[in-house]
N, C-alpha and C positions, 0 to 999 in steps of 0.2 A: 595483663592484658589491655588498659589501655595504652601502652608501649606501642604497642602491634598497630589499636586500631588509629592510634595520632599517626604515625608514619603511615597508614594506607591514608590516610585523608591529605599529606603531604605530597601524595605522590598523585593527586587529585591537583593538586594549587596550580603548576606552573602555567598551563594555558592561559587560566583567567587573571593570573598577573603581567602575564607577557603584554607590552606595548603594541606587538603586532598582531593581535587577537582581534578584529573587529568588533564593532558593537556588535552586532548579527548574529555573534557567534551567542551571545547571549539570546534567551527566551523563554518559552514556556512550554516548547512540546519535549524537551529534552526530561522536563522534571513531572512534566502529563506521563512517558512512558514509561518512567520508570512507579509513580503513583500508580498507574494502571494494574503492577506487579503484584502491589503490596496490599489492594483492597483501597483503596484513598483512603488514610485515615484522618485525613486534611476534612473532610465533609464534615458535619456536624457542629462543627467547632464555631464558638461565639468568639470573634475575633477583633480585634482592633489594631488597624497595620496602621504603622508609622509611617512615613519617606518624610525627606529634610538634604539641608547640605549639613546643615548642624541641629545638632539636639536632639535628636531620633533616640537617639538610646537614653540620654537624661529624663527625656518625657517619658519613656517606657519604665524605665524604672521607678519616677513617680506617678504614671500610673499602676505599677505592681503595688506598690505601698497603699495607696489608697484602697485599690479594690480587695486587697487583703484585710485592712481594718476593716470592709465594709459586709465583711464573713463571706468575701466571694475563695475561692481554689482556681488560684493564677498559675498556667504557666509561662513566659517569657523567655524570648529567642530574640540573642541581639549578639552583634558580632563588631568588632573582633573581639578575643578574647585578649587580657592582659598576662595571665599568668600559665592559663592551665585551660585546654579545649572545654572540659567542664564546662566554664563560665557563659558559655553560651545558651548553656541550656537550664533553664531553671522553674522552679517549682515551686511553690508557695512559699518564694523570695530565696531560694536555697538553690546553688548548684546541685546538679543530678551528681547519685554515685560513679564512680569512675567505672563499677563493672553493670552500670545500667547502660552505659554510653558503648560501650566496647559490645555486648549484647548484643545491643540494636544494630550497631554499625556492622556489627557479622553477620546480622539477619539480611541486611539490604546489599553487603559485599556481591552476593551470587547473581542477582538482580542486575546492579552496577554491569559486572562482569559479561553477563549474558547479551545488556546491549549495547556493550563496548565493542561484543565478536558479532553483530547484528549488524553496526553500523558507527564505527567508528567517530566518525564526522557528528554524530546526531547522540553518543553516549550523553549520560548524567554528569556534569561539572561538579567541581568542589562543593560549589557552596548549593548545586542541587541535592546533594547528597547531605547537607549536613541539615538545610531547612526539609528533607523528608524524613530523617532522624531525629527535628523536633516534633513534626507532625504525628511518629509513632510513641514517642514519651508520653505526648501532652494525653494522648487518647488514653494510651496504658495506663496513666493516673489519674486518667477520667475526670480532669480539670473544669470547670465552668468557663472561666474564661480565659481565651489565649490573644498575649500581645504581640506582634512579630514586628520587629525592626527589618525595614528594607536596606538590604545588601549596598547594591548600586543601582542610583536615578530610580525605577518604578515600574515602568511601562512590561519592560522586561525582565524583571529583577525574578528571582526564584518565587518567595515570599508572594508573588502575584497573582499565584495559581486562586488563592483564595477569595470567595466573596464576605468580603466582611462587611462585618454587622457596622460599624463605624472605620472613616481616611481620618487622617492625621496629615494635613503637612507642614512642619515646623517653620523652617526656611528655603530661601533660595541664594545660593552665588552661583558666581562662575567659577567650576570644579568641574572637573574631571572633563576638561573640555573636550578631549579628542574624541572624549564617545555619548559626553551628551547634546554638545553640541557648546556652540562661541558666544552666542550672548545667552540673558536670561529667559527672556520666553523661549529658547527651544528648551532647555534647561526644565525649567515648569514643567513644558509640555511633555517631558519625560517623566515626574515626579507626579503629575496628577495624571497620569495613565494607571493610579490605583485608586481614582472614584471609581464607582461604581453604582449602574444604575439605580434611583430610589434611596441610596443609601447614606448618612449625614457623612460631611465633610469638616473637618474642624483645623482653618488656616489659621497660622503664627501670620506674624507680621511680613509681610512682604513688600516689595521694591511693587512700583506701581505697575511695569512693564509684569514681572513675573505675577503677580495678582491679576491681570486682565484674561491670561492664560487660563489661569487655574477657576477664575470662575465662569468661562467662557467654557470649559471642560465641564464642569456641576452644573450649568445650564442644560449642556445638550445631554446628558446623563440624569438631569432630573435629581439630584443629590440637593439634597437641604444644606445651603451653607452656614457655617458658623465662622465668624471672623472676628479674631483680635482688633481691637478699639471699636467695634461696631456693635455684636453681638454679647460681648465680655469685655470690662477692662479691667489691669491688672496695675498695683503700684509696687514698690520696693520701700521699705525704709532698713535702717541699720540696727543692728544689735553686734551682742559682744564677740570679739575677734573678725567684725569682716563678714558674720554671719546675714542673717536676711530674714526679713518677715515678710509675707505677702499679705497684698489688702485685695479680694476679688469681689466683684459687682459684677451681676449681673440680673436678669431681671427677678429671677429667683432665687439670689444667694447673694448674703454681702456678710460678706465674714472675712479673718484675717487669721493669721497661720502663721506660725513660725517655719523655719529651715532650716537645719542641721549644714547648711555650704554657705560659700562666700559667691559673690559673681552674682550683679542682677539680670544677667541672663537664663540664671537657674531659675529666677522666680517668674519671669519667662514661661517657662517650660515647661513647671511643677501647675501651671496657669491652663495652659492647653490639656495636662493631664486631668483637672477638672474638669472641664468645655466636654474632652472626652468621655468621662463617665456622667454628664450630663446626655448627655448623646445616649447614651446605652439604654437609657429610660427607666431604670430598675430603682431608683432610688426616692423617696422622699429628700427636698430639700436638707432637712434636717441630721437626716441621718448621712446624706453627703457631706453635710459640714462638717460633721464630728467626721467622717469617716476621712477625708484631710487634714483635719488637723493631727489626729490620733495617728496615721499613716506615715505624713509627710517626717514626724520627729524619729520615724523608724530607719526611713528612707539612706543608703547610702551608696553611692557613684561612684565608685574608687576610678582614679586617674582622671577626672574631670572636678578641676578644684580643690582636689582632697587634702582635708587638713589632717594629715598624719602624725604631728605632734606641736603642741605649745608655745610651746618655754624649752630651748628654741622654735618659732612655726619653723615646721616644713609641710611644704605642697606639692602634690606631685601633681600633674599633669599632663595631659598626650598634643599637647597644642601644635602644631605640627606645617601649618597654614597660614597666610595673613592673618585672614576673620580670626582665626579660634586664638591667634599670639595678640590680639591685640587683646580678646575678650577679657584672656588670663591677665594682661598687664594691668585692664582696667580693676577687674577684681583683686589685684597684690594692691593696687594703691591703696581702696580701700583699710586694708589689712596693717594698723598701727605697728610699726618697726625700726629700728636703728641703723639697722645695715641690709640691705638685700642682694645675695646672690645668688648666683645659677648653675648649676649641676648643668651641662646642655652636653646632647645629640643630636644630631642630625642627617637622616637618609640623603644619599648621595644623589637621589631622584626631584630634593627638593628644591622650591624656589628659596636660596638661601637669601638673596637679602631682601625679598617681601616677608619673611620670618624672623631676620634677625632684629630688622629694624622696629619694631614695637618692640620684638622680647629685650631688648638694653635698653629702653627707655627706663629711666630710673636707679639701673642699678650699679652695685659698688663692685663688686668682683663676680667673675665668673670664673670658672674648673669648665674644661672641655674634658671628652670622654667619647670612645664608641661602643656603644648600646650593644650593636651586632657587628662584628668585623669583616660581612661579605658586604653588609649594604650602609653603614655608616661612614659620611666624613670620616680623613682620619683627624683625631683629635688635636694635632701640630697645626694642619691645616686649616681646621674651625678657629684656632686660639686666632691664627693670624688674621682671618676673615672678620674676627671679633672686631680686632686691634682697629683697622682700618673704620667699623662704624663707631666703634667708642673709645678713641686714642688715650682716654683717660681711667678706662676701666682697669682692674688688677686683674691681668687671666693670669691660668697655668694653666696645664694639659697633660691629661695620663691617659695613656690607653686601656689601660685597664679598670672596667667598672667599679669592682668591689673597692679598690683603693682610691678610684676620683671621689669616689663617693665616701669613704673614711677622712680623703684630705678637706672634704667640704665640711661636714658633719663636727670634725675636731677646730672646724676656728668658727665654729658661733656659737656668739654670746646669746645668753639669756634672751635678750630683747629684739634679737637678729631674725633673719625671713633666708629661709632658702628655700628656693622655688626648684622642682626636678621634673625638667620637662624636654621637649624636642621631636619625642617618638613615642610612638604605643609600645616597642620594645623597650625603652628607657624606662617609662611608668614599669611596666610590668616587671621588672630585673630588679628595680630601686626599691619597689612593695617589698618583695622577697627578700632581698639584701638588709631592707632596715629593721623588717619585722624579726631577722636573725639576731639582729644587735639589739632588742628589746625593745622598739619604740615601734608605734601604733597598735595597731589590732592584732589580735592574735589568728592565727592559718584559719580558723575554725568561727572566727566570726562572722557576723552575716555580710556582706559584702552586694 
């Protein structure tokens, strides 16, 4: 059933992936027409809506774990997925069943096709359909809280159809400039479009140019602001294997919590989750502190500096931009190791030099491969590019991902570190392949 449903979703993707599609194509009218036909399942949901250039998916998963530990029933919608369509739709911390998703998509499909027949130019898009499916799933499950991750931008994103109880903007960087704008201010204006009248907005550490825009939008909407560094402060300290401990301080909270992840940026994301939970206004400080401590220990962030093995160290990360590559390298520097290796695949549409530069810092060896044959740079070409940036690094290439991964794992000593990175597709495929080797969490483990 899910194979058929997945093929149907794939058939809707092309227009959104196409660089020729103008940004004005995105908007709320298409999902509005679809939700009109299915009874508006999004209404009466208590939503935390999260936008940002980076960190929004991680913040969503930290918040999910915190709210569950606080005793809430929670639905979470994130994107993209690493391995399975069902990953995008989570209820109580677990993916929905394949049959559930297939049933909901089968229910939506006739409505989508009817709207296509009425006006193809205004027919629901791929992301409209997946967002509507999330609303139906969450309504049917009767969850109390819903966490929505924005897909692209914010103002015109399908998820912005909701009147969220709390909005969150994690970070703002120069990204998707062909659609969101070519300055931080323009991109900030798109992301600030999720701010709703009178509803609180939690804001991470932003450059002044972006912060000014967000604050002005909040002022116009009468939305109470919660700013990182002003309304709450967070610090990080190191624990074993580079994992972090968060130290959080605000007017009514002052506590620390262990995180099962690597990277100081994840401390920032977890702190945003705490601030969002505070703005929901339903928890006493002691209860919220307990929920953060307990919930964060249970959180899993697949593909986000994900520790798949400790001896040897195997990290999986989806870094494919300059900023995410720099954060990943900073995180890897915090993990003790003898030799650092990369298994690398990068898509043809990425800015290769800006990604390779930071990724190759401190690396001893690289194996290049092709995560997705139609979209990845050839393994040989990528290997040649690696040598131009890091002439002294040992480089090998193999176009077949499974064999490249085997090559990489077999050369590791117990104190070595392998990082699999460069694309979302590579991260998902590597997770599957490593589990087949008996490395990492079992397929049924909570992710």
